[in-house]
C-alpha positions as CSV (number, residue, x, y, z in Angstrom):
1,M,-5.5,19.6,-26.1
2,N,-2.6,22.5,-26.9
3,L,-0.4,23.2,-24.6
4,P,2.3,26.3,-23.7
5,L,5.6,25.5,-24.9
6,L,7.0,24.2,-21.7
7,A,11.0,25.1,-22.6
8,A,12.3,28.5,-22.0
9,D,12.2,30.7,-24.9
10,C,14.3,33.9,-24.4
11,S,14.0,35.1,-27.4
12,R,10.4,36.0,-26.7
13,C,10.9,36.7,-22.8
14,A,11.4,40.5,-21.2
15,A,14.2,38.8,-19.3
16,L,12.0,38.4,-16.6
17,C,14.3,35.7,-14.6
18,C,17.3,38.0,-14.9
19,V,14.7,41.0,-13.0
20,L,11.6,39.9,-11.0
21,A,13.8,36.8,-9.7
22,P,15.8,37.1,-6.3
23,F,19.2,35.9,-5.7
24,R,22.5,35.7,-3.4
25,A,25.8,35.5,-4.1
26,G,27.8,32.4,-2.6
27,T,24.4,30.4,-3.9
28,G,25.0,30.0,-7.5
29,F,25.2,33.6,-8.5
30,G,27.9,36.3,-8.6
31,A,26.1,39.0,-6.3
32,D,23.2,39.8,-4.1
33,K,20.4,41.0,-6.3
34,P,16.5,41.5,-4.7
35,S,13.3,40.8,-6.6
36,G,12.4,43.7,-9.3
37,T,16.2,44.7,-9.5
38,P,17.6,43.8,-13.0
39,C,20.9,41.9,-13.0
40,L,24.0,43.6,-12.7
41,N,24.6,41.5,-16.6
42,L,21.6,42.8,-18.0
43,T,21.8,44.5,-21.3
44,P,19.3,46.9,-22.5
45,A,18.1,44.3,-25.0
46,D,16.8,41.9,-22.3
47,R,19.8,40.0,-22.9
48,C,22.7,38.7,-20.4
49,A,26.1,40.0,-21.3
50,I,28.1,37.2,-20.0
51,H,25.4,34.0,-21.2
52,D,28.3,32.2,-23.1
53,R,30.7,32.5,-19.7
54,L,28.4,32.0,-17.2
55,R,29.8,28.4,-14.8
56,D,33.4,30.6,-15.6
57,S,32.1,33.5,-14.5
58,G,30.7,32.6,-10.9
59,W,27.2,32.5,-12.0
60,P,26.4,29.1,-12.6
61,G,22.7,29.1,-11.0
62,C,21.2,31.2,-14.0
63,V,22.8,28.0,-16.0
64,A,20.9,25.5,-13.8
65,F,17.9,27.2,-14.1
66,D,14.9,27.1,-15.9
67,C,11.1,28.7,-16.0
68,F,9.5,25.2,-18.1
69,G,8.2,28.0,-20.4
70,A,6.9,30.8,-18.1
71,G,8.8,33.5,-18.9
72,Q,7.7,34.1,-22.8
73,Q,4.2,32.8,-21.4
74,I,3.6,36.0,-19.5
75,T,5.7,38.1,-21.5
76,Q,3.4,37.2,-24.2
77,V,0.0,36.3,-23.0
78,T,-0.7,37.0,-19.3
79,Y,0.9,40.9,-19.9
80,A,0.0,41.0,-23.7
81,G,3.6,41.7,-24.6
82,R,4.2,44.6,-21.9
83,S,7.7,44.4,-20.0
84,W,8.7,45.4,-16.4
85,R,10.3,48.3,-17.9
86,D,6.6,49.7,-18.9
87,A,6.0,52.6,-16.2
88,D,2.0,51.1,-15.8
89,V,3.3,47.5,-14.9
90,D,3.9,46.4,-10.9
91,R,6.9,44.6,-10.9
92,G,5.9,42.9,-7.4
93,E,2.7,41.7,-9.1
94,M,4.5,40.5,-12.1
95,A,7.2,38.5,-10.1
96,A,4.1,36.7,-8.0
97,V,2.7,35.9,-11.6
98,F,6.1,34.8,-12.4
99,S,6.3,32.5,-9.7
100,V,2.6,31.5,-9.7
101,M,2.7,30.4,-13.6
102,R,6.3,28.7,-13.4
103,M,5.1,26.0,-10.7
104,L,2.1,25.2,-13.0
105,H,4.0,25.0,-16.1
106,E,6.4,22.7,-14.3
107,A,3.0,20.8,-13.1
108,L,2.2,20.9,-16.8
109,F,5.7,19.6,-18.2
110,H,5.6,16.7,-16.0
111,L,1.8,15.9,-16.1
112,Q,2.7,16.0,-20.0
113,E,5.0,12.8,-19.6
114,A,3.2,11.3,-16.9
115,E,0.1,11.2,-19.8
116,V,2.2,9.3,-22.5
117,R,3.8,7.1,-20.4
118,D,1.0,6.1,-18.0
119,G,-2.0,7.1,-19.4
120,A,-4.4,6.4,-16.7
121,P,-7.2,9.1,-17.3
122,E,-6.4,11.2,-13.9
123,V,-3.1,12.1,-15.4
124,G,-5.8,13.4,-18.1
125,R,-8.1,15.1,-16.4
126,R,-5.1,16.6,-13.8
127,L,-3.6,18.2,-17.3
128,S,-6.6,19.4,-18.7
129,E,-7.3,21.0,-15.2
130,V,-3.8,23.0,-15.1
131,A,-3.7,23.5,-18.6
132,A,-6.9,25.6,-18.0
133,L,-5.4,28.0,-15.6
134,V,-2.3,28.8,-17.3
135,D,-4.4,31.4,-20.0
136,L,-5.6,33.5,-16.9
137,G,-5.1,37.0,-16.1
138,P,-2.8,38.1,-13.4
139,D,-5.2,39.1,-10.7
140,E,-7.1,35.6,-11.6
141,L,-3.9,33.7,-11.5
142,L,-2.9,35.7,-7.7
143,A,-6.1,33.8,-6.7
144,V,-5.1,30.1,-7.7
145,D,-4.8,28.2,-4.7
146,V,-1.0,26.5,-5.9
147,E,-0.4,24.7,-3.3
148,H,-3.8,22.8,-3.2
149,V,-3.3,22.7,-7.1
150,M,0.6,21.1,-6.5
151,G,-0.5,18.7,-3.9
152,E,-2.9,17.4,-6.3
153,V,-0.7,17.0,-8.9
154,L,2.3,15.6,-7.1
155,E,-0.4,12.6,-5.5
156,V,-0.9,12.0,-9.2
157,L,2.3,12.0,-10.3
158,R,3.4,10.2,-7.8
159,A,0.5,7.4,-8.6
160,A,1.6,7.1,-12.6
161,S,5.1,6.6,-11.1
162,R,4.3,3.8,-9.1
163,R,2.7,1.7,-11.9
164,V,5.5,2.6,-14.6
165,R,8.1,1.5,-12.3
166,E,6.3,-1.5,-11.0
167,A,5.6,-2.5,-14.6
168,H,9.3,-2.4,-15.1
169,A,10.5,-4.1,-11.6
170,G,13.2,-6.4,-12.1
171,A,14.1,-5.5,-16.1
172,G,17.3,-4.2,-14.8
173,P,20.5,-6.3,-14.9
174,P,21.3,-8.1,-11.8
175,G,21.9,-6.3,-8.4
176,A,20.8,-2.7,-10.1
177,D,18.4,-2.1,-7.0
178,H,18.3,1.5,-8.2
179,H,16.7,0.5,-11.9
180,S,13.4,1.2,-10.8
181,A,14.7,3.4,-7.8
182,D,12.0,5.8,-6.0
183,L,14.5,8.8,-5.8
184,F,12.0,11.3,-5.3
185,R,13.6,14.4,-3.7
186,A,16.5,12.1,-3.1
187,M,19.9,14.4,-2.5
188,L,22.0,13.6,-4.9
189,I,24.6,16.8,-4.8
190,A,27.7,15.5,-6.4
191,A,27.2,11.9,-6.8
192,D,29.0,9.6,-8.4
193,L,26.8,8.3,-11.1
194,R,29.3,7.5,-14.2
195,G,28.2,5.1,-16.5
196,V,25.4,4.2,-14.6
197,D,21.8,3.2,-16.3
198,L,19.1,4.3,-13.6
199,G,16.9,2.8,-16.2
200,Y,13.0,3.7,-14.7
201,A,14.1,5.9,-12.0
202,D,11.5,8.5,-10.6
203,L,13.9,12.0,-10.4
204,L,10.8,14.2,-9.6
205,G,12.5,17.0,-6.8
206,A,15.7,15.2,-6.9
207,D,18.7,17.3,-5.6
208,V,21.3,16.3,-8.6
209,R,23.3,19.3,-8.8
210,D,26.7,18.4,-9.8
211,A,25.7,15.1,-9.7
212,D,28.3,13.5,-12.2
213,V,26.7,11.6,-15.3
214,R,29.4,11.2,-17.8
215,G,28.6,8.3,-19.6
216,A,25.2,7.6,-17.6
217,D,21.6,6.0,-19.1
218,L,19.1,8.6,-18.6
219,G,16.9,8.2,-21.3
220,R,14.2,6.4,-20.0
221,V,14.1,7.9,-16.1
222,L,10.7,9.5,-15.1
223,Y,10.1,13.5,-14.5
224,L,13.9,14.9,-15.1
225,S,13.4,18.4,-16.0
226,Q,16.0,20.9,-18.0
227,A,16.7,22.4,-14.8
228,Q,18.2,19.0,-12.9
229,V,20.0,18.2,-16.4
230,N,21.5,22.3,-16.3
231,G,23.1,21.8,-13.1
232,M,24.6,18.0,-13.6
233,R,28.2,17.0,-14.6
234,G,27.4,15.1,-17.9
235,D,29.3,14.3,-21.5
236,A,28.7,13.0,-25.6
237,A,27.8,9.8,-24.0
238,T,25.0,10.5,-21.3
239,V,22.4,9.8,-22.4
240,L,19.0,11.9,-22.0
241,P,15.4,11.6,-22.7
242,D,14.1,12.9,-26.1
243,R,13.0,16.0,-24.9
244,L,15.9,17.3,-22.7
245,T,19.1,18.7,-24.2
246,A,22.7,18.7,-22.9
247,P,23.9,22.0,-21.7
248,D,26.8,24.2,-23.3
249,H,28.7,23.3,-20.4
250,W,29.0,19.2,-21.0
251,R,30.8,19.8,-24.5
């Protein structure tokens, strides 16, 4: 099965998140911006003028954001190289397509992990079904019942998580009840996780903004995303899953 790249490649994207995504000052962004309006920091070359100092300039929300590769998929495949700058492109439509594609790519990202770590047949079937959707055209993508698709994906991911965590229950050090914990959608904002080995904990949808993971071992956790990592505070001693990378601000 050929899956699209499930990580952002800004060099192949037309800065869709900087234009199509709405954001508000005070929620991790330096200004208010409606959908369809280019960010004030966007250059004519579709690059961020303050990319190397976003956090220090009051834009940590940009650092934490990750499109799971939806941006380049839409730019290169869905719209065949056309940009939001083109007169014949409906920015409202493109924004809606971007929202759908990002959810599908996020689903693929987690299903791919579930297939590797669990391998149940239903995981592979759901992965194939979602993968078949990402090459659809704009009209077809907007006709997808995303809520239904994501609901089915969630059921598969949660079942895979239970099997993996049960298989490793009791594998952690004595008293480490977090080692295979179900932290699905847990509120862990600014949590002190320094030096903690989270083992096989399920972090799907967990809010880990500003969580302190310096020296923590996250190498085996389930469903951790790059977007979550980008919002954490870690260091060179933090262990991450192989497919995730430490953000620049950790250094």
